[in-house]
Structure formats: C-alpha cells, structure tokens
C-alpha positions as CSV (number, residue, x, y, z in Angstrom):
1,M,69.0,67.2,225.5
2,N,68.9,63.4,225.8
3,V,72.4,61.9,225.7
4,Q,71.7,58.2,226.1
5,P,74.2,55.4,226.8
6,P,74.7,52.8,224.1
7,G,72.7,49.6,224.2
8,F,69.6,49.7,222.1
9,I,69.9,49.3,218.3
10,R,67.1,51.8,218.1
11,S,66.3,53.9,221.2
12,P,62.8,54.7,222.3
13,E,61.4,57.9,220.9
14,L,58.6,58.4,223.4
15,V,60.6,58.4,226.7
16,A,64.1,59.4,227.8
17,F,66.3,57.2,229.9
18,G,69.5,57.5,231.8
19,V,71.9,54.8,233.1
20,S,74.9,55.1,235.4
21,Y,77.3,52.6,236.8
22,A,79.0,55.1,239.1
23,S,79.6,53.8,242.7
24,D,79.0,57.2,244.2
25,P,75.2,58.1,244.5
26,D,75.7,61.8,243.7
27,A,77.8,61.0,240.7
28,A,75.3,58.4,239.5
29,V,72.4,60.8,239.8
30,Q,74.3,63.5,238.0
31,Q,75.1,61.2,235.1
32,V,71.5,60.0,234.6
33,V,70.1,63.5,234.8
34,E,72.6,64.7,232.3
35,Q,71.3,62.0,229.9
36,I,67.6,62.8,230.3
37,G,67.8,66.6,230.8
38,V,65.8,68.5,233.4
39,A,62.9,69.9,231.4
40,G,59.6,68.6,230.1
41,H,59.2,65.5,232.3
42,C,55.8,64.6,233.8
43,F,57.5,62.1,236.2
44,V,60.5,59.7,236.3
45,L,60.8,56.1,237.4
46,V,63.9,55.3,239.4
47,F,65.3,51.8,239.8
48,V,68.1,51.6,242.3
49,P,70.8,48.8,242.6
50,D,71.7,47.4,246.0
51,S,75.2,48.8,245.6
52,L,74.0,52.4,246.0
53,D,72.9,54.2,249.2
54,H,69.2,54.8,248.4
55,D,68.8,57.8,250.8
56,R,71.7,59.6,249.0
57,V,70.1,58.8,245.7
58,A,66.8,60.3,246.8
59,Q,68.6,63.4,248.1
60,A,70.5,63.9,244.9
61,L,67.3,63.5,242.9
62,N,65.6,66.1,245.0
63,R,68.4,68.6,244.2
64,S,68.7,67.7,240.5
65,L,65.0,67.4,239.6
66,P,63.2,69.5,242.2
67,K,60.1,70.0,240.1
68,T,59.7,66.4,238.8
69,P,58.0,63.7,240.8
70,A,60.2,60.6,241.2
71,F,58.8,57.2,241.9
72,G,60.5,53.9,242.1
73,C,62.1,51.3,244.3
74,T,65.2,49.3,245.3
75,T,65.7,46.3,243.0
76,A,67.0,42.8,242.6
77,G,68.5,43.8,239.3
78,Q,67.9,46.3,236.5
79,I,66.8,45.9,232.9
80,T,68.7,48.5,230.9
81,P,69.5,49.1,227.2
82,K,72.1,46.4,227.7
83,G,69.7,43.9,229.2
84,Y,70.2,42.4,232.6
85,Q,72.4,44.5,235.0
86,N,73.2,44.4,238.7
87,D,74.9,47.7,239.4
88,A,73.1,50.2,237.2
89,L,71.1,53.2,238.4
90,L,68.3,53.4,235.8
91,L,66.0,56.4,235.4
92,V,63.1,56.5,232.9
93,A,61.6,59.9,232.2
94,F,58.0,60.2,230.9
95,P,57.4,63.4,229.0
96,R,54.5,65.8,229.7
97,R,53.5,65.8,226.1
98,H,52.4,62.2,226.3
99,F,51.7,61.6,230.1
100,R,49.8,62.9,233.1
101,C,50.0,61.3,236.6
102,S,48.7,61.3,240.1
103,S,50.0,59.3,243.0
104,T,49.5,58.2,246.6
105,L,51.5,56.4,249.2
106,I,50.0,53.5,251.1
107,H,51.6,53.3,254.5
108,P,51.8,51.3,256.6
109,L,51.1,48.0,254.8
110,K,50.9,46.0,258.0
111,P,48.2,45.9,259.0
112,L,46.4,46.7,255.7
113,S,42.7,47.5,255.6
114,I,41.2,46.3,252.3
115,E,38.3,48.8,252.7
116,A,40.5,51.8,253.5
117,T,43.0,51.0,250.8
118,A,40.2,50.5,248.2
119,L,38.7,53.9,249.2
120,Q,42.1,55.5,249.0
121,A,42.6,54.2,245.4
122,R,39.0,55.1,244.4
123,T,39.4,58.6,245.8
124,L,42.7,59.1,243.9
125,A,41.0,58.0,240.6
126,E,38.0,60.2,241.1
127,R,40.1,63.3,241.8
128,F,42.4,62.7,238.9
129,Q,40.7,64.8,236.1
130,K,40.2,62.9,232.9
131,T,41.6,64.1,229.6
132,A,39.4,63.4,226.5
133,N,40.6,60.5,224.3
134,W,43.5,59.7,226.6
135,N,44.0,56.2,228.1
136,R,44.5,55.3,231.8
137,F,46.4,52.6,233.7
138,A,47.9,52.2,237.1
139,V,51.4,51.2,238.3
140,T,52.2,49.9,241.8
141,F,55.5,49.4,243.6
142,A,55.4,47.6,247.0
143,D,57.7,46.7,249.8
144,G,58.7,43.2,248.6
145,L,59.2,41.9,252.1
146,S,55.9,43.2,253.5
147,K,54.0,39.9,252.8
148,Q,51.0,42.1,252.0
149,E,51.1,42.3,248.2
150,D,48.2,39.8,247.8
151,I,45.9,41.8,250.0
152,L,47.2,45.1,248.5
153,V,46.4,44.0,245.0
154,A,42.9,42.8,245.9
155,A,42.2,46.1,247.6
156,L,43.5,48.1,244.6
157,D,41.4,46.0,242.3
158,A,38.3,46.7,244.3
159,G,39.0,50.4,244.3
160,L,40.1,50.9,240.7
161,G,37.6,48.5,239.1
162,D,38.4,47.8,235.4
163,L,41.5,50.1,235.3
164,P,44.5,47.9,234.2
165,T,47.1,47.7,236.9
166,F,50.7,46.6,236.6
167,G,53.4,46.4,239.3
168,G,56.4,44.9,240.9
169,S,57.6,44.2,244.4
170,A,60.8,46.1,245.4
171,G,63.9,43.9,245.9
172,H,67.4,44.1,247.3
173,G,69.6,41.8,245.3
174,L,69.2,38.3,246.8
175,A,69.6,39.5,250.4
176,F,65.9,39.5,251.2
177,D,66.6,41.9,254.0
178,E,65.2,45.4,253.3
179,T,63.1,46.6,250.3
180,L,61.9,50.2,249.8
181,V,59.7,52.3,247.6
182,L,60.4,55.9,246.5
183,H,57.7,58.5,246.9
184,G,57.6,62.2,247.9
185,G,61.3,62.6,247.7
186,Q,62.2,59.7,250.1
187,F,62.3,56.0,250.4
188,H,59.8,54.1,252.6
189,A,59.7,50.7,254.1
190,D,56.4,48.9,254.9
191,A,54.8,50.9,252.1
192,A,53.5,50.8,248.6
193,L,52.8,53.5,246.0
194,L,50.1,53.8,243.5
195,I,50.5,55.9,240.4
196,L,47.6,56.6,238.1
197,V,48.9,57.4,234.6
198,E,47.0,59.0,231.6
199,T,48.5,58.9,228.1
200,D,47.6,59.6,224.6
201,L,49.7,56.6,223.6
202,Q,48.3,53.1,222.9
203,F,49.5,50.5,225.3
204,A,49.2,46.7,225.7
205,G,49.7,44.6,228.8
206,L,52.0,41.6,229.0
207,E,52.0,38.7,231.5
208,F,53.8,35.4,230.9
209,D,55.9,32.7,232.4
210,H,57.5,29.5,231.0
211,F,55.9,26.8,233.1
212,M,53.4,24.0,232.5
213,P,51.6,22.0,235.3
214,T,52.6,18.4,235.9
215,D,50.4,15.7,237.5
216,R,52.2,16.0,240.9
217,Q,50.2,17.8,243.5
218,L,51.2,19.3,246.9
219,V,48.5,19.9,249.4
220,V,49.3,22.4,252.2
221,T,48.3,20.5,255.3
222,E,49.8,22.9,257.9
223,A,50.8,26.5,257.4
224,Q,51.3,29.9,259.0
225,P,49.6,32.1,256.4
226,E,50.4,35.4,258.0
227,D,54.2,34.6,257.6
228,R,53.8,32.8,254.3
229,I,55.4,29.7,255.9
230,V,54.3,26.1,255.0
231,T,55.2,23.6,257.7
232,E,53.5,20.5,256.2
233,I,52.9,19.3,252.7
234,N,50.9,16.1,252.0
235,G,51.0,15.4,255.8
236,S,54.9,15.4,255.9
237,P,57.4,18.1,256.8
238,A,57.2,20.6,253.9
239,A,60.9,20.8,253.0
240,R,61.3,17.0,253.0
241,E,58.2,16.4,250.9
242,Y,59.0,19.0,248.3
243,A,62.6,17.7,248.1
244,R,61.3,14.2,247.6
245,L,59.0,15.3,244.8
246,V,61.8,17.2,242.9
247,G,64.4,14.5,243.4
248,H,66.7,16.3,245.9
249,D,67.8,16.0,249.5
250,V,66.7,18.8,251.8
251,S,70.3,19.9,252.1
252,E,70.4,20.5,248.3
253,L,67.4,22.9,248.3
254,S,68.5,26.3,247.0
255,P,67.2,29.3,245.0
256,R,68.3,27.4,241.9
257,V,66.2,24.3,242.7
258,F,63.2,26.4,243.6
259,A,63.5,28.4,240.4
260,E,63.7,25.3,238.2
261,N,61.0,23.4,240.1
262,P,58.2,25.9,240.9
263,V,54.8,25.2,242.4
264,L,51.7,26.5,240.6
265,V,48.2,27.5,241.8
266,R,45.3,27.5,239.4
267,N,43.0,30.5,239.1
268,H,40.2,29.6,236.8
269,D,41.9,28.7,233.5
270,T,45.2,30.3,234.4
271,W,48.2,29.0,236.4
272,H,50.3,31.3,238.6
273,V,53.6,30.5,240.3
274,R,53.7,30.6,244.1
275,A,57.5,30.9,244.5
276,I,59.4,29.3,247.4
277,Q,61.9,31.7,249.0
278,Q,63.9,29.5,251.3
279,V,64.0,26.6,253.7
280,V,63.2,27.6,257.3
281,D,64.7,25.7,260.3
282,G,65.4,22.7,258.0
283,Q,61.8,21.7,257.9
284,S,59.5,24.4,256.6
285,L,59.3,26.4,253.4
286,A,58.9,30.2,253.2
287,F,57.0,31.5,250.2
288,L,56.9,34.8,248.3
289,S,53.1,34.7,247.8
290,A,50.1,34.0,249.8
291,I,49.6,30.4,251.1
292,E,46.9,28.9,253.3
293,N,45.9,25.6,254.8
294,G,44.3,23.3,252.3
295,L,45.8,25.1,249.3
296,V,46.4,22.7,246.4
297,L,49.7,23.3,244.6
298,T,50.9,21.7,241.5
299,L,54.5,21.1,240.6
300,G,55.5,23.0,237.4
301,R,57.6,21.9,234.5
302,G,59.7,24.5,232.6
303,K,59.6,25.3,228.9
304,A,62.5,26.9,227.1
305,I,62.8,30.3,228.9
306,L,64.5,32.2,226.0
307,E,62.1,30.9,223.4
308,T,59.2,32.0,225.6
309,L,60.8,35.4,226.2
310,E,61.3,36.0,222.5
311,A,57.9,34.8,221.5
312,E,56.0,36.8,224.1
313,L,57.9,40.0,223.5
314,S,57.6,39.6,219.7
315,G,53.9,38.9,219.9
316,V,52.8,42.0,221.7
317,G,52.3,44.0,218.5
318,R,49.7,43.7,215.7
319,N,49.6,44.3,212.0
320,G,53.3,44.9,211.9
321,H,53.4,47.6,214.6
322,V,56.0,47.0,217.3
323,P,56.2,48.8,220.6
324,D,58.4,51.9,221.0
325,F,59.5,50.5,224.4
326,I,58.3,48.1,227.1
327,L,58.3,48.8,230.8
328,G,59.1,45.5,232.3
329,F,58.8,43.9,235.8
330,D,60.7,40.6,235.7
331,C,60.9,38.3,238.7
332,V,64.4,37.8,240.1
333,L,63.9,34.0,240.1
334,R,63.5,34.1,236.3
335,R,66.8,36.0,236.0
336,L,68.4,33.5,238.5
337,E,67.4,30.6,236.2
338,V,68.9,32.5,233.2
339,E,72.1,33.1,235.1
340,Q,72.4,29.5,236.3
341,N,72.0,28.2,232.8
342,Q,74.6,30.7,231.4
343,L,72.0,32.4,229.2
344,V,72.5,36.0,230.4
345,A,74.0,37.3,227.2
346,E,71.3,35.9,225.0
347,A,68.5,36.9,227.3
348,S,70.0,40.4,227.5
349,R,70.1,40.5,223.7
350,I,66.4,39.7,223.5
351,L,65.5,42.3,226.1
352,S,67.6,44.9,224.4
353,A,66.2,44.1,220.9
354,H,62.6,44.7,222.2
355,R,63.6,47.9,224.1
356,V,62.7,46.7,227.6
357,L,63.4,49.0,230.5
358,G,62.6,48.0,234.1
359,F,63.8,45.9,237.0
360,N,63.9,42.5,238.6
361,T,61.3,42.1,241.3
362,Y,60.5,40.0,244.4
363,G,57.0,39.5,242.9
364,E,54.7,40.8,240.2
365,Q,51.2,42.2,240.2
366,H,48.7,42.2,237.3
367,R,44.9,41.9,236.9
368,G,44.3,41.8,240.7
369,V,46.8,38.9,241.3
370,H,50.2,38.9,243.0
371,M,52.4,36.2,241.4
372,N,56.0,35.1,241.1
373,Q,58.5,33.9,238.4
374,T,56.5,36.0,235.9
375,F,57.2,38.8,233.5
376,V,54.7,41.6,233.7
377,G,55.0,44.6,231.4
378,I,53.4,47.5,229.5
379,A,54.2,47.9,225.8
380,F,53.8,51.5,224.5
381,F,53.1,52.4,220.9
382,S,53.0,55.7,219.0
383,P,49.8,57.7,219.2
384,G,46.8,56.9,217.0
385,R,47.3,53.2,216.4
386,A,43.8,52.0,217.5
387,D,44.2,48.6,216.0
388,L,46.4,47.5,218.8
389,S,45.4,45.3,221.8
C-alpha cells in the first residue's frame, strides 16, 4: 500500500515516497512508513529536517523497517512533492523489483587516506555481484562540515573508475554546526557513506548551476587550506578585497551576498562554484570547498535561476521521454537565493512538475568533483528506453 501525500500532479510509478510534518520523531516515522508500506523495498533514503531529533528518527526506523537498509543524512532543507520544504521528514523507497544495492561506511573522514578509501570503494564494487543487463551508479552522502569532501570524491573516483557517482553533503539548516549521515541504523559524524546501486532502469545524470564567469579575478595569496580559510586575496585582507569587488562593505557581507556573487574555478572547459560560507574574524573568508595558495578564482555573474532550473530539468529527456522522477541534491545557497528573491513558490512548482525528490546540501559531488551552488541529480526512466542519455 502506498498512500502518498498530495503534491505531484503525477506521482512517480517506480518508487514510493512518504512525507511527514509531524514534530514528534516517532509520529513522523510512523506516518512516512504508512505511506510507503513495509514490504518490497531494497532500501530507503531518509532526509531529516533540523527540527527532528535524528537519533530518535533512526531508532523509530529500526523498529518500523527492521529488514530494510536505511541510508540518508541531516539536511539544510528537503525537496518534497510540494517543492522546497524546511520541516518535512522525507523517505524515498526503492523497490527490489528495480534495484539492488551494497554499501559501506567511511569513518573517520579526518584524516582520510586516499589510497585506503579508494581500496575500500574498489573492494565494495568487486564484491557486489553484477546482474546481466542492469546498470550501475554510486551515491554518496558525506558529513558536510568535515572539509574532506574534495579528497573523498577524488578517492572514490580512483576506486570506482568510470562508475557514475552522485552525491550531496549533509546539512543542518543554516546552523553549520553538526551534520550527520545515516548508515547501519544510526547517524554518524565525521563520516561518509557510499552506496552502489544496480537497476534495470535507464538513468541520466544532471549537473547545472546558473552562473557565468566575469573578467574579475581573485588570486588567493594567503590561505589555510586544511581549514578552507582564505586570509588574503590579491595581496589584501580577503574579506575586504572580496567586498570591494562586489560593491559592498565588509559589514554587509552575508549568505545572501555570497549566494548572489559567487566565485568560480575553472576545470578544463567547465566552471565550478567555490562557495564562501562566512567571514572569519572580520578579515578572512571561510569556504565550503577546497582552496589553496595561488588558486585563481573568477567572480561569477548570475543568470535567471528559475529559467535555468526549468530548462535543465526539461532537457534531461530525449525523444519525448520524460523521467519518472529525479533524485536531486540542490545546494542550500541556491535555495537561499530563491528565498531572498521571493521565488520559492515558482521554484517549488517547477521542482514538483518534474517530480524531484531530494534535499538541500552543503555541497554536491559529481564526476570526481566537489562543488557548491549546483544542482546534481539522477533522472530515472522506465525500463527499456535505450535511446536515453
């Protein structure tokens, strides 16, 4: 039985989902489990709002779904059938008829050995027996405050080779205080989880943002890479130089200013956002992605975020085939920009129309790169449509 809450015009047919706004963790879990049922699931993904006690959520899931692996994380917001939400417990159930999985917990993340982590990923893949004519991909969730995602993604890329990997960093609203991943029936800090998934469905990866590079460059002239803190840009105090370039005083720098004036780094022919988290001690800038001395950053200029969202989600299909649903990892800074420009209702309409389910992250991972202010996702199609990308 799959009693789903209202939201989508047409609900996904290939997965079940449950949403609860209950403030009590036990009641919330009971409601989402009633919506998805207890039988036939290969695994469930669980996205927890900052309003719920995560440990009680895990305990309730262990009682309600004792035979179903549950993976997930704390979030900076959820993407439900109604679009953007702040206080929703979201559970997505992947049925055994279409999915198989194997998982491992990577802990601790600090320090992280690239060689050992690559071996752990490679061993998991080798031991996960292949099913003829099924497709494979990997999903990762990582502690969003570990400052290790860049190294983690590089290690997983080395271990998994050409296997497509998609992921998001756990969040906790805008508190930036504690972020956790769910594996083995409990939540873990300083950890990441890797899930290998096999499916008989066709799927396509998504990755997009809404920024273009300008001609204004910022050279990191002094930094603390291990802490992702930049102390100097262009030979001047970092916060003051960034504020000058974007036309603000240091006192005016805020998540809104950072979201609307991102800095980009070039990787071959692709630009990725290196998001600024906050001002430190009135002089330095803390980042959400890797930085280093000598790194050349370029100030970004935004395009229309809603037009980009609609175009990218609409463009994932081919030959008239549209996804049954999209699993989405959307940066909290993108959502913050949407909120600050009073575009939440329209953005939520677009997400709902394209049947996106997922969460708002502290960072996104795709194709061996950790990035920010980006939407990363997996679009799933009905079986047998081999003409899809």
